[in-house]
ZALOGU-640792 format. One record per residue (C-alpha): residue number from 1; residue in one letter; x, y, z. Coordinates in steps of 0.02 Angstrom, whole numbers, plus 50000, padded with zeros to 5 digits. Layout:
% ZALOGU-640792
<NUM 'A' <X Y Z>> ...
//
This chain:
% ZALOGU-640792
<1 'M' <50742 52977 50379>> <2 'T' <50615 53065 50491>> <3 'V' <50622 53043 50680>> <4 'S' <50460 52941 50682>> <5 'R' <50523 52826 50544>> <6 'F' <50686 52807 50638>> <7 'W' <50598 52749 50796>> <8 'R' <50485 52631 50700>> <9 'A' <50637 52553 50617>> <10 'A' <50725 52541 50785>> <11 'A' <50574 52458 50865>> <12 'A' <50563 52334 50722>> <13 'A' <50747 52294 50738>> <14 'L' <50728 52269 50925>> <15 'L' <50580 52153 50897>> <16 'L' <50678 52051 50771>> <17 'S' <50825 52045 50890>> <18 'T' <50715 51988 51034>> <19 'T' <50628 51858 50926>> <20 'G' <50794 51793 50864>> <21 'A' <50858 51780 51042>> <22 'M' <50703 51683 51094>> <23 'A' <50729 51563 50949>> <24 'Q' <50905 51533 51013>> <25 'T' <50859 51511 51196>> <26 'F' <50688 51424 51202>> <27 'P' <50662 51326 51310>> <28 'E' <50750 51399 51461>> <29 'K' <50644 51310 51592>> <30 'T' <50527 51164 51620>> <31 'V' <50392 51133 51489>> <32 'K' <50225 51074 51559>> <33 'I' <50099 50962 51471>> <34 'V' <49928 50979 51553>> <35 'V' <49819 50824 51550>> <36 'P' <49634 50867 51578>> <37 'Q' <49599 50696 51653>> <38 'P' <49659 50601 51808>> <39 'P' <49804 50477 51799>> <40 'G' <49768 50306 51729>> <41 'G' <49676 50337 51565>> <42 'G' <49722 50360 51382>> <43 'F' <49755 50547 51401>> <44 'D' <49878 50519 51541>> <45 'A' <49970 50372 51462>> <46 'T' <49994 50464 51297>> <47 'A' <50059 50621 51381>> <48 'R' <50186 50527 51486>> <49 'I' <50256 50429 51339>> <50 'I' <50282 50592 51244>> <51 'A' <50345 50697 51390>> <52 'D' <50478 50572 51442>> <53 'R' <50556 50580 51269>> <54 'M' <50530 50761 51217>> <55 'Q' <50641 50823 51356>> <56 'A' <50791 50737 51279>> <57 'H' <50767 50841 51121>> <58 'L' <50722 51004 51209>> <59 'G' <50861 51000 51338>> <60 'Q' <50740 51045 51479>> <61 'P' <50623 50941 51588>> <62 'V' <50451 50906 51515>> <63 'V' <50326 50863 51652>> <64 'V' <50146 50804 51651>> <65 'E' <50020 50894 51760>> <66 'N' <49848 50816 51784>> <67 'R' <49709 50945 51798>> <68 'P' <49546 50846 51795>> <69 'G' <49374 50917 51823>> <70 'A' <49209 50942 51729>> <71 'G' <49253 50805 51608>> <72 'T' <49400 50884 51517>> <73 'L' <49348 51065 51540>> <74 'V' <49454 51122 51687>> <75 'G' <49624 51074 51616>> <76 'T' <49584 51134 51441>> <77 'E' <49524 51303 51505>> <78 'F' <49682 51318 51607>> <79 'V' <49794 51303 51454>> <80 'A' <49682 51417 51349>> <81 'K' <49710 51554 51478>> <82 'A' <49894 51516 51510>> <83 'P' <50034 51628 51442>> <84 'A' <50064 51586 51260>> <85 'D' <50251 51562 51281>> <86 'G' <50273 51379 51238>> <87 'Y' <50295 51321 51417>> <88 'T' <50115 51266 51450>> <89 'L' <50045 51140 51326>> <90 'L' <49887 51036 51318>> <91 'L' <49862 50852 51284>> <92 'G' <49707 50867 51176>> <93 'G' <49591 50730 51119>> <94 'I' <49425 50707 51032>> <95 'S' <49333 50745 51194>> <96 'N' <49403 50916 51235>> <97 'M' <49444 50971 51056>> <98 'A' <49286 50911 50967>> <99 'F' <49150 50850 51086>> <100 'N' <49148 50998 51204>> <101 'S' <49090 51116 51066>> <102 'G' <48928 51018 51062>> <103 'L' <48915 50986 51248>> <104 'Y' <48926 51165 51309>> <105 'P' <48814 51303 51237>> <106 'K' <48938 51434 51298>> <107 'L' <49107 51349 51295>> <108 'S' <49241 51456 51378>> <109 'Y' <49369 51415 51243>> <110 'D' <49366 51378 51057>> <111 'P' <49469 51224 51008>> <112 'V' <49507 51297 50837>> <113 'R' <49523 51482 50877>> <114 'D' <49621 51465 51040>> <115 'F' <49740 51321 51002>> <116 'L' <49866 51266 50872>> <117 'P' <49920 51085 50856>> <118 'V' <50101 51051 50889>> <119 'N' <50048 50894 50797>> <120 'M' <49938 50742 50812>> <121 'I' <50010 50593 50906>> <122 'V' <49910 50432 50904>> <123 'S' <49735 50360 50895>> <124 'W' <49641 50208 50960>> <125 'P' <49465 50144 50937>> <126 'Y' <49345 50136 51082>> <127 'M' <49306 49959 51140>> <128 'F' <49132 49913 51198>> <129 'I' <49158 49807 51354>> <130 'T' <49045 49741 51492>> <131 'R' <49056 49658 51662>> <132 'K' <49123 49483 51641>> <133 'D' <48962 49397 51696>> <134 'M' <48859 49480 51558>> <135 'Q' <48744 49344 51494>> <136 'L' <48705 49423 51325>> <137 'G' <48813 49357 51185>> <138 'S' <48833 49500 51060>> <139 'L' <48816 49687 51043>> <140 'K' <48655 49662 50947>> <141 'E' <48584 49559 51090>> <142 'I' <48635 49694 51214>> <143 'I' <48551 49830 51110>> <144 'D' <48395 49723 51086>> <145 'Y' <48387 49696 51274>> <146 'A' <48410 49882 51306>> <147 'R' <48270 49922 51183>> <148 'A' <48153 49800 51271>> <149 'N' <48208 49861 51444>> <150 'P' <48232 50051 51438>> <151 'G' <48345 50117 51576>> <152 'K' <48391 49944 51638>> <153 'L' <48573 49942 51580>> <154 'T' <48703 50062 51652>> <155 'Y' <48862 50125 51571>> <156 'A' <49015 50205 51650>> <157 'S' <49122 50350 51593>> <158 'G' <49273 50442 51660>> <159 'G' <49163 50596 51681>> <160 'R' <49028 50692 51589>> <161 'G' <49087 50750 51419>> <162 'T' <49230 50626 51406>> <163 'G' <49256 50517 51254>> <164 'Q' <49191 50367 51351>> <165 'H' <49030 50461 51389>> <166 'L' <49003 50517 51210>> <167 'A' <49048 50349 51133>> <168 'A' <48909 50263 51230>> <169 'A' <48785 50408 51218>> <170 'V' <48805 50425 51030>> <171 'L' <48788 50237 51008>> <172 'A' <48629 50239 51113>> <173 'H' <48562 50384 51009>> <174 'L' <48600 50301 50842>> <175 'A' <48529 50134 50902>> <176 'K' <48378 50221 50980>> <177 'V' <48395 50143 51153>> <178 'E' <48398 50212 51330>> <179 'L' <48552 50177 51437>> <180 'V' <48587 50253 51609>> <181 'H' <48748 50353 51620>> <182 'V' <48853 50336 51778>> <183 'P' <48999 50460 51773>> <184 'Y' <49157 50431 51874>> <185 'S' <49309 50539 51910>> <186 'G' <49419 50446 51786>> <187 'A' <49444 50273 51712>> <188 'Q' <49515 50189 51868>> <189 'P' <49362 50210 51980>> <190 'A' <49250 50161 51834>> <191 'Y' <49346 49998 51816>> <192 'Q' <49331 49963 52002>> <193 'D' <49141 49958 51985>> <194 'L' <49142 49870 51817>> <195 'L' <49256 49732 51882>> <196 'G' <49149 49723 52039>> <197 'G' <48993 49695 51934>> <198 'R' <48910 49856 51994>> <199 'I' <48903 49932 51820>> <200 'D' <48856 49848 51656>> <201 'I' <48948 49934 51513>> <202 'F' <49104 50038 51482>> <203 'F' <49141 50102 51305>> <204 'D' <49323 50139 51344>> <205 'N' <49480 50185 51249>> <206 'S' <49553 50019 51190>> <207 'S' <49725 50062 51259>> <208 'T' <49657 50040 51436>> <209 'A' <49518 49917 51395>> <210 'L' <49626 49789 51306>> <211 'P' <49730 49738 51459>> <212 'Q' <49570 49707 51556>> <213 'V' <49502 49601 51412>> <214 'R' <49662 49500 51400>> <215 'A' <49660 49471 51588>> <216 'G' <49483 49402 51577>> <217 'N' <49415 49538 51690>> <218 'V' <49285 49601 51566>> <219 'K' <49199 49547 51405>> <220 'A' <49227 49637 51240>> <221 'F' <49093 49650 51105>> <222 'A' <49137 49780 50973>> <223 'I' <49253 49919 50910>> <224 'S' <49198 50097 50874>> <225 'T' <49295 50125 50713>> <226 'A' <49246 50070 50538>> <227 'R' <49408 49969 50527>> <228 'R' <49444 49817 50635>> <229 'Y' <49569 49828 50777>> <230 'A' <49725 49722 50747>> <231 'P' <49758 49672 50930>> <232 'A' <49580 49606 50942>> <233 'A' <49544 49565 50761>> <234 'D' <49402 49445 50804>> <235 'L' <49296 49588 50873>> <236 'P' <49171 49659 50748>> <237 'T' <49152 49845 50722>> <238 'V' <48990 49924 50782>> <239 'K' <48948 49954 50600>> <240 'E' <48973 49770 50558>> <241 'T' <48850 49717 50692>> <242 'G' <48713 49818 50607>> <243 'V' <48674 49910 50769>> <244 'A' <48728 50083 50709>> <245 'D' <48827 50170 50574>> <246 'M' <48971 50222 50687>> <247 'D' <49150 50271 50650>> <248 'M' <49239 50352 50796>> <249 'D' <49423 50364 50845>> <250 'S' <49496 50412 51011>> <251 'W' <49634 50525 50948>> <252 'F' <49763 50628 51040>> <253 'G' <49875 50773 50995>> <254 'L' <49986 50901 51078>> <255 'F' <49922 51080 51074>> <256 'A' <49988 51253 51115>> <257 'P' <49894 51417 51140>> <258 'R' <49873 51494 50966>> <259 'A' <49975 51649 51007>> <260 'T' <50130 51546 51049>> <261 'P' <50281 51625 50960>> <262 'P' <50323 51535 50797>> <263 'E' <50502 51504 50855>> <264 'A' <50447 51413 51012>> <265 'L' <50313 51319 50916>> <266 'G' <50442 51268 50787>> <267 'K' <50557 51195 50919>> <268 'L' <50413 51102 51000>> <269 'R' <50361 51031 50832>> <270 'E' <50539 50978 50794>> <271 'A' <50555 50889 50961>> <272 'L' <50387 50802 50946>> <273 'G' <50427 50751 50768>> <274 'K' <50587 50666 50825>> <275 'V' <50491 50574 50962>> <276 'L' <50356 50513 50841>> <277 'A' <50489 50456 50716>> <278 'D' <50570 50345 50848>> <279 'P' <50529 50161 50809>> <280 'A' <50532 50123 50995>> <281 'V' <50389 50246 51022>> <282 'A' <50288 50171 50880>> <283 'E' <50317 49999 50954>> <284 'L' <50264 50059 51127>> <285 'F' <50100 50132 51063>> <286 'G' <50078 49983 50947>> <287 'K' <50076 49861 51093>> <288 'S' <49906 49928 51139>> <289 'G' <49850 49946 50959>> <290 'G' <49885 50131 50943>> <291 'L' <49895 50197 50765>> <292 'M' <50031 50328 50749>> <293 'A' <49980 50493 50669>> <294 'K' <50069 50543 50509>> <295 'T' <50011 50722 50486>> <296 'T' <50091 50889 50455>> <297 'P' <50041 51028 50577>> <298 'A' <49932 51104 50440>> <299 'E' <49844 50938 50412>> <300 'A' <49822 50919 50600>> <301 'E' <49740 51090 50611>> <302 'A' <49620 51050 50469>> <303 'F' <49579 50882 50547>> <304 'V' <49534 50957 50717>> <305 'K' <49422 51086 50633>> <306 'K' <49334 50950 50534>> <307 'E' <49307 50842 50689>> <308 'A' <49234 50987 50789>> <309 'E' <49116 51031 50646>> <310 'Y' <49058 50850 50631>> <311 'W' <49033 50802 50814>> <312 'A' <48957 50962 50885>> <313 'P' <48792 50953 50789>> <314 'L' <48779 50764 50813>> <315 'I' <48798 50782 51001>> <316 'Q' <48668 50921 51004>> <317 'K' <48549 50815 50901>> <318 'A' <48573 50672 51023>> <319 'G' <48523 50790 51164>> <320 'V' <48682 50755 51263>> <321 'T' <48746 50892 51377>> <322 'A' <48884 50908 51505>> <323 'E' <48763 50957 51642>> 
//
């Protein structure tokens, strides 16, 4: 064996040894799940349910860190630029992993190129709700009113580029009406104005909208998905109302930077898989109508790619931007 071949073999052996050691020791410290939204919304609730249970399987603390800003951009960028060592993860959803590709002409990260799914977690429909004193009796009546009174009705969101923003903006585009967008810094302040009657509409994730509906604080008119929503089965889908051909889920998954070592990624996937297989977790998500994901990591990766490719051109066609 030549000297150069000897050193190449030695380097390879060292790399294998180091990789094997990492597989044995990961994680050695706290794992962080970054939520690119403030506390109180669907992003945050999903992350906390998962984090509290993953730590039991990883043997290290798993904490949630809220990094809101620019819709979902700030927190997502942070994870894209973080060390790819398995210790900094992202709670990704349709907004930051699909919508942003259409919202930003020069997005600072690529949801497909820069991230790998640990796996998908859960999905909910969006629920079209209004202030409780809304006098119109159906979604069709609301859309007809908006068409006859351009710019008269306002809708809230948790920030520009969020799922709440896009759900309402895409509906308005498909129905060919003009609604006025009022962005907030999260779901909680949006609800303060909706409950106070200072805003008309909120097309929110049903996990946070449903408790407000059940409490009688708001009125519900429709669901964004093509299928009906079991906890509110009397609500029609948007498609059923004839207003627009809409089928949109608010889905969430756990993501790692793409260069994360396979050994660390494998342990994260194993831990998340055990959490998602827990009937108590399914029951917890199910109380708010969450539909548990049943995907392999490869299926999750293909799904995210398909969603990004579908929503980006539709958003651009609708003329919606994050600015």
